[in-house]
C-alpha positions in Angstrom: 115.7 107.9 109.5 118.8 106.1 108.1 120.0 107.2 104.8 118.7 103.7 103.3 115.3 104.7 104.1 112.7 107.0 102.5 109.4 108.4 103.7 106.5 108.1 101.3 102.7 108.1 101.5 100.0 105.7 99.7 96.6 107.2 99.2 93.3 105.7 97.9 89.9 107.2 98.0 86.3 106.2 97.3 83.5 108.9 97.3 82.6 107.8 100.8 86.1 106.9 102.5 89.8 107.6 101.8 93.0 106.6 103.4 96.5 108.2 103.3 99.2 106.0 104.9 102.7 107.3 105.7 105.6 104.8 105.8 109.2 104.4 105.4 110.6 102.0 103.0 114.0 101.1 101.6 115.6 103.3 98.9 114.8 101.4 95.6 111.2 100.6 96.5 108.8 100.9 93.5 105.2 102.4 93.6 103.7 99.0 93.7 106.0 97.6 96.5 105.0 100.7 98.6 101.4 100.2 97.9 101.7 96.5 99.1 103.7 97.1 101.9 101.2 99.9 103.2 98.5 97.5 103.7 96.2 100.0 102.2 94.2 97.0 100.3 93.1 95.6 103.7 90.9 98.8 104.0 89.0 98.6 100.8 87.3 95.6 99.8 87.9 94.6 96.3 91.0 96.6 95.8 93.2 94.8 93.8 96.6 96.4 93.6 98.0 94.2 90.9 95.4 95.6 88.6 94.8 99.2 89.9 96.2 102.0 88.0 98.9 104.1 90.1 100.7 107.4 89.8 102.3 110.0 91.7 100.8 113.5 92.7 98.2 113.2 89.9 100.4 111.9 87.1 99.6 108.5 86.0 102.5 106.1 85.9 102.4 103.5 83.2 104.9 101.0 84.8 104.1 101.2 88.7 106.2 97.8 89.1 109.3 99.5 87.7 109.2 103.2 88.9 111.2 103.7 91.7 109.9 106.1 94.5 111.8 109.3 95.6 111.8 110.5 99.2 108.4 112.6 100.0 106.4 111.2 97.0 102.8 110.0 97.4 101.4 107.0 95.5 98.0 107.5 94.4 96.0 104.3 93.7 93.1 105.4 91.1 89.7 104.0 90.8 88.8 102.5 87.3 86.8 104.9 85.5 83.0 104.0 85.2 82.5 106.0 82.0 85.3 106.8 79.6 85.4 110.8 79.6 86.0 110.8 75.9 82.9 109.1 75.4 80.9 111.4 77.9 82.1 114.4 75.7 81.0 112.7 72.5 77.6 112.1 74.0 77.1 115.6 75.2 78.1 116.9 71.7 75.8 114.5 69.9 72.9 115.6 72.2 74.0 119.3 71.6 73.8 118.7 67.8 70.4 117.0 68.1 69.1 119.8 69.8 70.3 122.4 67.5 69.0 120.3 64.7 65.5 120.4 66.1 65.4 123.8 67.4 
């Protein structure tokens, strides 16, 4: 591998299917560019890389089109949340309060 290329991985997963693609990209490649170049969207119907949240090793990245990758990093493409975790916690707390009040 030449010094102007780095090795990265791009990952996406659904409950029933996941894909991890390793590729070499030029130094200076962004998360978004690597995701596009990997071709991963071709494996998942409806995956819109322009709108999908992305991150590196479990850390969400606010600007995937600006964040430049380092050698060995893994781009993770995240699925949109169906339910906001905060709302789920609030609903559980309300239910527990109702049960306590009734008990």
